[in-house]
N, C-alpha and C positions, 0 to 999 in steps of 0.2 A: 510442427513436429509430430510425426506420426506416432511416436512412442510416448506422447505426453501422458496418456492415461496410466502408463506403467510406472511413472515417477511417484514415489511415496510422498505423502503430504508433508512429512517431516523434512524431506529434502527441499521441497518447494518453499517451505517457510524459511529455509536457510539461504536461499538464493539472493534475497535482497541484502543480507549481511555480507555475502561474498562480493556482490557488486559494489557496495559502499567501501569495502576494504580495498578493492582494486582501484577504485576512483581516488581514494586517499593516497595510495601508493603512487599513482600517476602524478598527483599534485605534489608529492614529495620528490619527484624526479627519478623514481625507481623504474627500471624497465623489466625486471623479472624478480619473482619470489618463489620460495619453496613451500611445499605443503607444511613443513615444520614452522615456517614463519607465519603462515596463515593460521595454523593451529594455535600458536602462542598469542597472536593478536586477537583472535576471536574466541579462544577457550573452547575449541572444538578439536577433538583428536584427529590426527593425521589420516587414520584409516577411514574415518567418516567422510573427511574432505575428499579423499581419492574416490571413495564409493559414490559420493554425490556427483562428482564431476564425470564419473564413468557412464552415467546415464545419458550424457550428451556427446559421447565419443572421446577421442584422444585429445584432451585439451592441454596436456603437458607432456614433457619428455623426461624420461628417467635421467638423472644426473644434471639436468638443466633447470627443471622446475616449470614455472608458468610465466609466459610472456604477458606482462601487464596490459600492453596495448591490444594484443590479440584477444585476451579475455574480456576486456571492456567492450570491444567491438562485438564479440559473441553475445554478451549479455544484452547489449542494445538491440541487436538484430533478431535474436531468437527468444529472448525472454521478455524484455521490456517492449520491444518493437520500435521501429524508427519514427512512427507517427506520434505527435503530441496528443495526449488524451485530455480532453476538456472535462473538468470536474466541477460539480456544485456541492455546496454544503447546505443541508436542510436542518435548521435549528441553530440560530445564532445566539443562544443564551450563554451561560458561563462556560460550559465545556466547548461549545461551538466557537465562541470568541477566542478561547485559548488556542484552539487548533488553527484558527485563521492567523493568529499572531505567530505561529510556528513557521519556520522557513521551509516551505514545501519543497523547494528545489533540493534541499538536503536529503529528502526522502526519495524523490523521483524527478530527475531533470527533464523528463518528458511529460510532466504533468502541469496543466494550466488551470488554476482555479478561476472560473469566469464569474462567479457570484455566489452569494449566500442568500438564504431565504428564511423569513420569520414572519409570524402573524402579529408580533408585538409592534405596535405603531411607533413606540419610542425608539425602536431600532431601525425601522425602515427608513431608507434614505441616507443612512450613515455609511461610513467606510471603516473597515477594520483592516489594518495593514495594507491599505490600498485596494481592498476588495469591497465592491458595492453590496449592500444588503437590500434585497428586494422583498416585496410582500409575497407571501406564498400564493396569492392569486395569480401572480405572473410566472409561476413555476413552469407549467407546460410550455408556454410561449418561448421562454428563454432556453429551455432544454432543446426545443426544435431549432430555434434561431442559431444557437451556438454549437449544435451537433454534439450535445453532451452525452457521454456514455457511462460515466461513473458518478455516483452520489455518495457523500459522506453524511450519515444520518445521526444527528444528536438531538432528536426530538424527545419529549417526555414519553415515558413507557406506554401510557395509555393511547398515545397517538402513533405508536410504532407500526403496527400492522396496516392501518389505514394509509399511512404515509408510504410504506413500501409498495402497496398496491397502486397508489397514485403514481409513484416513480416508474413502476413497471409499465403501466399503461402509456406513460409519456415516452417510453423507449429506452429507459435506463437499462444497461446490461450488467452493471456491477454495483453492489452496495456495500460500503464499509459501515457496519451497524454498531453503534455505541449504545443502543438501548438494550436493557437486560431482559429481552424476550427473544424467543426463537421466531424468526420471520418465515411466513409461508409465501413462497413465490413460485413462478413457473420455471420450467427447466432451462429457459434461455437466460435467466438472471442468476448471476453468481453472487452469493452473499458471504461475506466474511464478518463474523461477529466478534466484538471485543467487549467482554463483560469485566469491568474494572473490579467488581466485587469478587468474582471468581479468581481473577489474576492475583488479588491481594491474598485470598485464601491459599492459593498455590504457593505464594511467597512465604506465608507463615508456616506452611507445612514443610517447605524446603529448609527453612531456618531451623525448625524444631528437629528435623531428621538429618541435619548436616553432620 
């Protein structure tokens, strides 16, 4: 998409919510929805929805709404992509194990978790939710072998930057970072950080000011 850089970050963050909603509507047998219905389901005002979709052209028709099948196809082709993304998880401790037990297909049906990595020998060789846990010594080899582009990183804070540099050198293009530090990477690597402490503080603030 040539206009990708013009799309606000807030809009980009809402796109997975829209995709999940349309996927659910398809599963429910619905073939079209209105912006009002989307608004009520996702608690996003209709004007914001129409503005978000306007960045990608005319996705709906006035008086008709949005065609569920067409929107799903659009998201798959232009946002998620048609190719399956191979993903690894680095750090299979408590948080990493919890993420592995989550149904990743519910997040992204074009994502394939090919393995997890940890230096803890008591974890190496085991499986969590059917996903093999390898030693971190094998990290680069499996990234190359499986053509992995994305890494979920749940290592201890003190190992965060070193791990990110190692992933970058191995060819990783996207990192979902759960460590509470700001990672320094090159321009070819996209990092999305999730700091659970910050998210909790934001929740407390919203509760206090509701």
